[in-house]
PDB file of the backbone (N, CA, C, O) and the ligand in Angstrom, with CONECT records:
HET     ZN  A 101       1
ATOM      1  N   MET A   1     -10.191  -3.565   5.127  1.00  0.00           N
ATOM      2  CA  MET A   1      -8.841  -4.099   4.858  1.00  0.00           C
ATOM      3  C   MET A   1      -8.518  -3.258   3.470  1.00  0.00           C
ATOM      4  O   MET A   1      -9.147  -3.534   2.448  1.00  0.00           O
ATOM      5  N   GLU A   2      -7.606  -2.320   3.475  1.00  0.00           N
ATOM      6  CA  GLU A   2      -6.989  -1.599   2.587  1.00  0.00           C
ATOM      7  C   GLU A   2      -5.572  -1.732   2.242  1.00  0.00           C
ATOM      8  O   GLU A   2      -4.704  -1.216   2.946  1.00  0.00           O
ATOM      9  N   ARG A   3      -5.311  -2.385   1.217  1.00  0.00           N
ATOM     10  CA  ARG A   3      -4.092  -2.670   0.864  1.00  0.00           C
ATOM     11  C   ARG A   3      -3.780  -2.391  -0.565  1.00  0.00           C
ATOM     12  O   ARG A   3      -4.421  -2.895  -1.486  1.00  0.00           O
ATOM     13  N   PHE A   4      -2.680  -1.494  -0.744  1.00  0.00           N
ATOM     14  CA  PHE A   4      -2.120  -1.132  -2.123  1.00  0.00           C
ATOM     15  C   PHE A   4      -0.782  -1.555  -2.531  1.00  0.00           C
ATOM     16  O   PHE A   4       0.151  -1.370  -1.750  1.00  0.00           O
ATOM     17  N   VAL A   5      -0.573  -2.142  -3.747  1.00  0.00           N
ATOM     18  CA  VAL A   5       0.521  -2.910  -4.195  1.00  0.00           C
ATOM     19  C   VAL A   5       1.374  -1.750  -5.220  1.00  0.00           C
ATOM     20  O   VAL A   5       0.790  -0.899  -5.891  1.00  0.00           O
ATOM     21  N   CYS A   6       2.454  -1.881  -5.182  1.00  0.00           N
ATOM     22  CA  CYS A   6       3.551  -1.088  -5.757  1.00  0.00           C
ATOM     23  C   CYS A   6       3.572  -1.922  -7.016  1.00  0.00           C
ATOM     24  O   CYS A   6       3.847  -3.113  -6.865  1.00  0.00           O
ATOM     25  N   THR A   7       3.313  -1.463  -8.286  1.00  0.00           N
ATOM     26  CA  THR A   7       3.122  -2.185  -9.365  1.00  0.00           C
ATOM     27  C   THR A   7       4.735  -2.410  -9.876  1.00  0.00           C
ATOM     28  O   THR A   7       4.999  -3.361 -10.611  1.00  0.00           O
ATOM     29  N   VAL A   8       5.756  -1.491  -9.442  1.00  0.00           N
ATOM     30  CA  VAL A   8       6.948  -1.564  -9.777  1.00  0.00           C
ATOM     31  C   VAL A   8       7.741  -2.754  -9.136  1.00  0.00           C
ATOM     32  O   VAL A   8       8.242  -3.645  -9.821  1.00  0.00           O
ATOM     33  N   CYS A   9       7.826  -2.695  -7.591  1.00  0.00           N
ATOM     34  CA  CYS A   9       8.375  -3.771  -6.841  1.00  0.00           C
ATOM     35  C   CYS A   9       7.631  -4.851  -5.966  1.00  0.00           C
ATOM     36  O   CYS A   9       8.196  -5.825  -5.468  1.00  0.00           O
ATOM     37  N   GLY A  10       6.372  -4.574  -5.849  1.00  0.00           N
ATOM     38  CA  GLY A  10       5.656  -5.428  -5.371  1.00  0.00           C
ATOM     39  C   GLY A  10       5.211  -5.094  -3.925  1.00  0.00           C
ATOM     40  O   GLY A  10       4.359  -5.749  -3.324  1.00  0.00           O
ATOM     41  N   TYR A  11       5.953  -3.864  -3.346  1.00  0.00           N
ATOM     42  CA  TYR A  11       5.860  -3.489  -1.983  1.00  0.00           C
ATOM     43  C   TYR A  11       4.129  -3.327  -1.781  1.00  0.00           C
ATOM     44  O   TYR A  11       3.425  -2.749  -2.609  1.00  0.00           O
ATOM     45  N   VAL A  12       3.643  -3.915  -0.598  1.00  0.00           N
ATOM     46  CA  VAL A  12       2.459  -3.848  -0.217  1.00  0.00           C
ATOM     47  C   VAL A  12       2.236  -2.572   0.950  1.00  0.00           C
ATOM     48  O   VAL A  12       2.889  -2.523   1.993  1.00  0.00           O
ATOM     49  N   TYR A  13       1.315  -1.684   0.608  1.00  0.00           N
ATOM     50  CA  TYR A  13       0.991  -0.656   1.692  1.00  0.00           C
ATOM     51  C   TYR A  13      -0.152  -1.346   2.280  1.00  0.00           C
ATOM     52  O   TYR A  13      -1.051  -1.891   1.640  1.00  0.00           O
ATOM     53  N   ASP A  14      -0.049  -1.282   3.533  1.00  0.00           N
ATOM     54  CA  ASP A  14      -1.287  -2.015   4.491  1.00  0.00           C
ATOM     55  C   ASP A  14      -1.802  -0.924   5.619  1.00  0.00           C
ATOM     56  O   ASP A  14      -1.182  -0.615   6.637  1.00  0.00           O
ATOM     57  N   LYS A  15      -2.899  -0.490   5.257  1.00  0.00           N
ATOM     58  CA  LYS A  15      -3.433   0.625   6.003  1.00  0.00           C
ATOM     59  C   LYS A  15      -3.342   0.366   7.487  1.00  0.00           C
ATOM     60  O   LYS A  15      -3.235   1.260   8.326  1.00  0.00           O
ATOM     61  N   GLU A  16      -3.395  -0.940   7.747  1.00  0.00           N
ATOM     62  CA  GLU A  16      -3.185  -1.350   9.163  1.00  0.00           C
ATOM     63  C   GLU A  16      -1.916  -1.051   9.720  1.00  0.00           C
ATOM     64  O   GLU A  16      -1.781  -0.656  10.878  1.00  0.00           O
ATOM     65  N   GLU A  17      -1.000  -1.227   8.942  1.00  0.00           N
ATOM     66  CA  GLU A  17       0.556  -1.008   9.427  1.00  0.00           C
ATOM     67  C   GLU A  17       1.089   0.404   9.250  1.00  0.00           C
ATOM     68  O   GLU A  17       1.975   0.878   9.961  1.00  0.00           O
ATOM     69  N   GLY A  18       0.447   1.089   8.182  1.00  0.00           N
ATOM     70  CA  GLY A  18       0.955   2.432   7.795  1.00  0.00           C
ATOM     71  C   GLY A  18       2.372   2.156   7.206  1.00  0.00           C
ATOM     72  O   GLY A  18       2.699   1.061   6.749  1.00  0.00           O
ATOM     73  N   ASP A  19       3.213   3.294   7.261  1.00  0.00           N
ATOM     74  CA  ASP A  19       4.767   3.419   7.216  1.00  0.00           C
ATOM     75  C   ASP A  19       5.557   4.075   8.191  1.00  0.00           C
ATOM     76  O   ASP A  19       6.109   5.155   7.977  1.00  0.00           O
ATOM     77  N   PRO A  20       5.627   3.415   9.318  1.00  0.00           N
ATOM     78  CA  PRO A  20       6.413   4.089  10.414  1.00  0.00           C
ATOM     79  C   PRO A  20       7.647   4.693   9.991  1.00  0.00           C
ATOM     80  O   PRO A  20       7.943   5.828  10.366  1.00  0.00           O
ATOM     81  N   ASP A  21       8.374   4.025   9.250  1.00  0.00           N
ATOM     82  CA  ASP A  21       9.652   4.480   8.833  1.00  0.00           C
ATOM     83  C   ASP A  21       9.622   6.017   8.188  1.00  0.00           C
ATOM     84  O   ASP A  21      10.517   6.849   8.333  1.00  0.00           O
ATOM     85  N   ASN A  22       8.422   6.195   7.465  1.00  0.00           N
ATOM     86  CA  ASN A  22       8.319   7.285   6.811  1.00  0.00           C
ATOM     87  C   ASN A  22       7.172   8.297   7.424  1.00  0.00           C
ATOM     88  O   ASN A  22       6.548   9.113   6.746  1.00  0.00           O
ATOM     89  N   GLY A  23       7.013   8.077   8.874  1.00  0.00           N
ATOM     90  CA  GLY A  23       6.092   9.033   9.472  1.00  0.00           C
ATOM     91  C   GLY A  23       4.610   8.728   9.278  1.00  0.00           C
ATOM     92  O   GLY A  23       3.775   9.530   9.698  1.00  0.00           O
ATOM     93  N   ILE A  24       4.287   7.726   8.727  1.00  0.00           N
ATOM     94  CA  ILE A  24       2.964   7.279   8.276  1.00  0.00           C
ATOM     95  C   ILE A  24       2.399   6.412   9.521  1.00  0.00           C
ATOM     96  O   ILE A  24       2.911   5.306   9.694  1.00  0.00           O
ATOM     97  N   GLU A  25       1.536   6.774  10.262  1.00  0.00           N
ATOM     98  CA  GLU A  25       0.950   6.151  11.433  1.00  0.00           C
ATOM     99  C   GLU A  25       0.208   5.147  10.970  1.00  0.00           C
ATOM    100  O   GLU A  25      -0.304   5.294   9.860  1.00  0.00           O
ATOM    101  N   PRO A  26      -0.011   3.931  11.700  1.00  0.00           N
ATOM    102  CA  PRO A  26      -0.851   2.830  11.223  1.00  0.00           C
ATOM    103  C   PRO A  26      -2.223   3.269  11.165  1.00  0.00           C
ATOM    104  O   PRO A  26      -2.534   4.030  12.081  1.00  0.00           O
ATOM    105  N   GLY A  27      -3.041   3.019  10.411  1.00  0.00           N
ATOM    106  CA  GLY A  27      -4.341   3.300  10.238  1.00  0.00           C
ATOM    107  C   GLY A  27      -4.555   4.544   9.338  1.00  0.00           C
ATOM    108  O   GLY A  27      -5.636   5.128   9.259  1.00  0.00           O
ATOM    109  N   THR A  28      -3.519   4.872   8.719  1.00  0.00           N
ATOM    110  CA  THR A  28      -3.644   5.915   7.716  1.00  0.00           C
ATOM    111  C   THR A  28      -4.237   5.244   6.253  1.00  0.00           C
ATOM    112  O   THR A  28      -3.698   4.218   5.840  1.00  0.00           O
ATOM    113  N   ALA A  29      -5.101   5.715   5.665  1.00  0.00           N
ATOM    114  CA  ALA A  29      -5.711   5.290   4.556  1.00  0.00           C
ATOM    115  C   ALA A  29      -4.861   5.683   3.349  1.00  0.00           C
ATOM    116  O   ALA A  29      -4.411   6.827   3.300  1.00  0.00           O
ATOM    117  N   PHE A  30      -4.635   4.890   2.465  1.00  0.00           N
ATOM    118  CA  PHE A  30      -3.767   5.141   1.149  1.00  0.00           C
ATOM    119  C   PHE A  30      -4.192   6.429   0.637  1.00  0.00           C
ATOM    120  O   PHE A  30      -3.317   7.188   0.220  1.00  0.00           O
ATOM    121  N   GLU A  31      -5.286   6.751   0.609  1.00  0.00           N
ATOM    122  CA  GLU A  31      -5.851   8.144   0.018  1.00  0.00           C
ATOM    123  C   GLU A  31      -5.256   9.397   1.093  1.00  0.00           C
ATOM    124  O   GLU A  31      -5.212  10.576   0.743  1.00  0.00           O
ATOM    125  N   GLU A  32      -4.973   9.084   1.962  1.00  0.00           N
ATOM    126  CA  GLU A  32      -4.628  10.068   3.079  1.00  0.00           C
ATOM    127  C   GLU A  32      -3.164  10.357   3.110  1.00  0.00           C
ATOM    128  O   GLU A  32      -2.704  11.316   3.730  1.00  0.00           O
ATOM    129  N   LEU A  33      -2.305   9.351   2.303  1.00  0.00           N
ATOM    130  CA  LEU A  33      -0.917   9.700   2.259  1.00  0.00           C
ATOM    131  C   LEU A  33      -0.737  10.994   1.596  1.00  0.00           C
ATOM    132  O   LEU A  33      -1.470  11.395   0.692  1.00  0.00           O
ATOM    133  N   PRO A  34       0.394  11.715   2.139  1.00  0.00           N
ATOM    134  CA  PRO A  34       0.660  12.904   1.437  1.00  0.00           C
ATOM    135  C   PRO A  34       1.079  12.626  -0.017  1.00  0.00           C
ATOM    136  O   PRO A  34       1.600  11.542  -0.278  1.00  0.00           O
ATOM    137  N   ASP A  35       0.905  13.433  -0.861  1.00  0.00           N
ATOM    138  CA  ASP A  35       1.275  13.385  -2.148  1.00  0.00           C
ATOM    139  C   ASP A  35       2.695  13.069  -2.604  1.00  0.00           C
ATOM    140  O   ASP A  35       3.071  12.415  -3.577  1.00  0.00           O
ATOM    141  N   ASP A  36       3.468  13.771  -1.546  1.00  0.00           N
ATOM    142  CA  ASP A  36       4.910  13.215  -1.771  1.00  0.00           C
ATOM    143  C   ASP A  36       5.442  12.060  -1.113  1.00  0.00           C
ATOM    144  O   ASP A  36       6.653  11.926  -0.938  1.00  0.00           O
ATOM    145  N   TRP A  37       4.565  11.191  -0.729  1.00  0.00           N
ATOM    146  CA  TRP A  37       5.044   9.733  -0.222  1.00  0.00           C
ATOM    147  C   TRP A  37       5.337   9.148  -1.390  1.00  0.00           C
ATOM    148  O   TRP A  37       4.750   9.283  -2.464  1.00  0.00           O
ATOM    149  N   VAL A  38       6.490   8.337  -1.073  1.00  0.00           N
ATOM    150  CA  VAL A  38       6.872   7.379  -2.259  1.00  0.00           C
ATOM    151  C   VAL A  38       7.127   5.933  -1.682  1.00  0.00           C
ATOM    152  O   VAL A  38       7.402   5.806  -0.489  1.00  0.00           O
ATOM    153  N   CYS A  39       7.052   5.022  -2.384  1.00  0.00           N
ATOM    154  CA  CYS A  39       7.296   3.760  -2.276  1.00  0.00           C
ATOM    155  C   CYS A  39       8.643   3.631  -1.518  1.00  0.00           C
ATOM    156  O   CYS A  39       9.634   4.133  -2.048  1.00  0.00           O
ATOM    157  N   PRO A  40       8.778   2.932  -0.190  1.00  0.00           N
ATOM    158  CA  PRO A  40       9.891   2.899   0.821  1.00  0.00           C
ATOM    159  C   PRO A  40      10.786   2.066   0.168  1.00  0.00           C
ATOM    160  O   PRO A  40      11.950   2.101   0.567  1.00  0.00           O
ATOM    161  N   GLU A  41      10.461   1.218  -0.877  1.00  0.00           N
ATOM    162  CA  GLU A  41      11.371   0.091  -1.341  1.00  0.00           C
ATOM    163  C   GLU A  41      11.947   0.612  -2.746  1.00  0.00           C
ATOM    164  O   GLU A  41      13.115   0.360  -3.041  1.00  0.00           O
ATOM    165  N   CYS A  42      11.193   1.274  -3.529  1.00  0.00           N
ATOM    166  CA  CYS A  42      11.730   1.537  -4.923  1.00  0.00           C
ATOM    167  C   CYS A  42      11.851   3.061  -5.074  1.00  0.00           C
ATOM    168  O   CYS A  42      12.761   3.582  -5.718  1.00  0.00           O
ATOM    169  N   GLY A  43      10.753   3.839  -4.361  1.00  0.00           N
ATOM    170  CA  GLY A  43      10.861   5.084  -4.510  1.00  0.00           C
ATOM    171  C   GLY A  43       9.742   5.933  -5.500  1.00  0.00           C
ATOM    172  O   GLY A  43       9.614   7.156  -5.557  1.00  0.00           O
ATOM    173  N   VAL A  44       9.035   4.971  -6.202  1.00  0.00           N
ATOM    174  CA  VAL A  44       7.850   5.427  -7.012  1.00  0.00           C
ATOM    175  C   VAL A  44       6.754   6.112  -6.431  1.00  0.00           C
ATOM    176  O   VAL A  44       6.644   5.956  -5.215  1.00  0.00           O
ATOM    177  N   GLY A  45       5.941   6.811  -6.975  1.00  0.00           N
ATOM    178  CA  GLY A  45       4.892   7.605  -6.408  1.00  0.00           C
ATOM    179  C   GLY A  45       3.691   6.984  -6.142  1.00  0.00           C
ATOM    180  O   GLY A  45       3.559   5.820  -6.522  1.00  0.00           O
ATOM    181  N   LYS A  46       2.701   7.588  -5.505  1.00  0.00           N
ATOM    182  CA  LYS A  46       1.377   6.840  -5.416  1.00  0.00           C
ATOM    183  C   LYS A  46       0.816   6.402  -6.611  1.00  0.00           C
ATOM    184  O   LYS A  46       0.039   5.449  -6.665  1.00  0.00           O
ATOM    185  N   GLU A  47       1.187   7.076  -7.600  1.00  0.00           N
ATOM    186  CA  GLU A  47       0.331   6.768  -8.858  1.00  0.00           C
ATOM    187  C   GLU A  47       0.758   5.441  -9.621  1.00  0.00           C
ATOM    188  O   GLU A  47       0.294   5.038 -10.687  1.00  0.00           O
ATOM    189  N   ASP A  48       1.684   4.887  -8.888  1.00  0.00           N
ATOM    190  CA  ASP A  48       2.211   3.664  -9.418  1.00  0.00           C
ATOM    191  C   ASP A  48       1.736   2.316  -8.611  1.00  0.00           C
ATOM    192  O   ASP A  48       2.017   1.147  -8.877  1.00  0.00           O
ATOM    193  N   PHE A  49       1.014   2.782  -7.652  1.00  0.00           N
ATOM    194  CA  PHE A  49       0.338   1.721  -6.640  1.00  0.00           C
ATOM    195  C   PHE A  49      -1.049   1.510  -7.194  1.00  0.00           C
ATOM    196  O   PHE A  49      -1.572   2.441  -7.807  1.00  0.00           O
ATOM    197  N   GLU A  50      -1.696   0.362  -7.034  1.00  0.00           N
ATOM    198  CA  GLU A  50      -2.951  -0.064  -7.183  1.00  0.00           C
ATOM    199  C   GLU A  50      -3.555  -0.811  -6.139  1.00  0.00           C
ATOM    200  O   GLU A  50      -2.874  -1.286  -5.231  1.00  0.00           O
ATOM    201  N   PRO A  51      -4.971  -0.969  -6.215  1.00  0.00           N
ATOM    202  CA  PRO A  51      -5.425  -1.570  -5.041  1.00  0.00           C
ATOM    203  C   PRO A  51      -5.032  -2.931  -5.056  1.00  0.00           C
ATOM    204  O   PRO A  51      -4.716  -3.395  -6.152  1.00  0.00           O
ATOM    205  N   GLU A  52      -4.987  -3.673  -4.043  1.00  0.00           N
ATOM    206  CA  GLU A  52      -4.423  -5.258  -4.094  1.00  0.00           C
ATOM    207  C   GLU A  52      -5.555  -6.092  -4.518  1.00  0.00           C
ATOM    208  O   GLU A  52      -6.575  -6.114  -3.829  1.00  0.00           O
ATOM    209  N   GLY A  53      -5.445  -6.860  -5.722  1.00  0.00           N
ATOM    210  CA  GLY A  53      -6.325  -7.763  -6.055  1.00  0.00           C
ATOM    211  C   GLY A  53      -7.502  -6.896  -6.792  1.00  0.00           C
ATOM    212  O   GLY A  53      -8.697  -7.191  -6.746  1.00  0.00           O
ATOM    213  N   ALA A  54      -6.962  -5.806  -7.459  1.00  0.00           N
ATOM    214  CA  ALA A  54      -7.980  -5.065  -8.298  1.00  0.00           C
ATOM    215  C   ALA A  54      -8.590  -5.865  -9.521  1.00  0.00           C
ATOM    216  O   ALA A  54      -9.776  -5.840  -9.850  1.00  0.00           O
ATOM    217  N   GLU A  55      -7.579  -6.578 -10.139  1.00  0.00           N
ATOM    218  CA  GLU A  55      -7.923  -7.037 -11.301  1.00  0.00           C
ATOM    219  C   GLU A  55      -7.785  -8.746 -11.312  1.00  0.00           C
ATOM    220  O   GLU A  55      -7.627  -9.465 -12.298  1.00  0.00           O
ATOM    221  N   GLU A  56      -7.876  -9.064 -10.161  1.00  0.00           N
ATOM    222  CA  GLU A  56      -7.673 -10.534  -9.811  1.00  0.00           C
ATOM    223  C   GLU A  56      -8.810 -11.091  -9.120  1.00  0.00           C
ATOM    224  O   GLU A  56      -9.569 -10.442  -8.400  1.00  0.00           O
ATOM    225  N   GLU A  57      -8.906 -12.550  -9.420  1.00  0.00           N
ATOM    226  CA  GLU A  57      -9.861 -13.189  -8.722  1.00  0.00           C
ATOM    227  C   GLU A  57      -9.647 -13.288  -7.119  1.00  0.00           C
ATOM    228  O   GLU A  57      -8.501 -13.375  -6.677  1.00  0.00           O
ATOM    229  N   GLU A  58     -10.531 -13.276  -6.440  1.00  0.00           N
ATOM    230  CA  GLU A  58     -10.504 -13.056  -5.010  1.00  0.00           C
ATOM    231  C   GLU A  58      -9.675 -14.464  -4.709  1.00  0.00           C
ATOM    232  O   GLU A  58      -9.876 -15.493  -5.354  1.00  0.00           O
ATOM    233  N   GLU A  59      -8.744 -14.354  -3.666  1.00  0.00           N
ATOM    234  CA  GLU A  59      -8.021 -15.472  -3.121  1.00  0.00           C
ATOM    235  C   GLU A  59      -8.712 -15.825  -1.849  1.00  0.00           C
ATOM    236  O   GLU A  59      -9.511 -15.176  -1.174  1.00  0.00           O
ATOM    237  N   GLU A  60      -8.087 -17.297  -1.654  1.00  0.00           N
ATOM    238  CA  GLU A  60      -8.778 -17.872  -0.407  1.00  0.00           C
ATOM    239  C   GLU A  60      -8.497 -16.733   0.771  1.00  0.00           C
ATOM    240  O   GLU A  60      -7.751 -15.759   0.667  1.00  0.00           O
ATOM    241  N   GLY A  61      -9.304 -17.123   1.930  1.00  0.00           N
ATOM    242  CA  GLY A  61      -9.317 -16.208   2.947  1.00  0.00           C
ATOM    243  C   GLY A  61      -7.747 -16.056   3.509  1.00  0.00           C
ATOM    244  O   GLY A  61      -6.809 -16.787   3.188  1.00  0.00           O
ATOM    245  N   GLU A  62      -7.698 -14.823   4.507  1.00  0.00           N
ATOM    246  CA  GLU A  62      -6.525 -14.492   4.753  1.00  0.00           C
ATOM    247  C   GLU A  62      -6.289 -15.241   6.085  1.00  0.00           C
ATOM    248  O   GLU A  62      -7.176 -15.501   6.898  1.00  0.00           O
ATOM    249  N   GLU A  63      -4.752 -15.610   6.224  1.00  0.00           N
ATOM    250  CA  GLU A  63      -4.454 -15.989   7.413  1.00  0.00           C
ATOM    251  C   GLU A  63      -4.606 -15.153   8.612  1.00  0.00           C
ATOM    252  O   GLU A  63      -4.400 -13.947   8.469  1.00  0.00           O
ATOM    253  N   PRO A  64      -4.935 -15.602   9.774  1.00  0.00           N
ATOM    254  CA  PRO A  64      -5.244 -14.818  10.930  1.00  0.00           C
ATOM    255  C   PRO A  64      -3.848 -14.181  11.399  1.00  0.00           C
ATOM    256  O   PRO A  64      -3.806 -13.446  12.386  1.00  0.00           O
TER     257      PRO A  64
HETATM  258 ZN    ZN A 101       7.961  -0.084  -4.935  1.00  0.00          ZN2+
END
């Protein structure tokens, strides 16, 4: 499970979903996104994303 969160608007990039609206196929790891990829919600670059839960305690299990 690889999810990255936009620190500006809270958009979550989910590897499983990709970003089809911007030509990113599902299964594309965040690290594999092109350098010019930007947040579809607010337009910031990859540098403003961070791994989900990086500095937080683990939450309860995910819903199926
Ligand atoms: Zn954003």
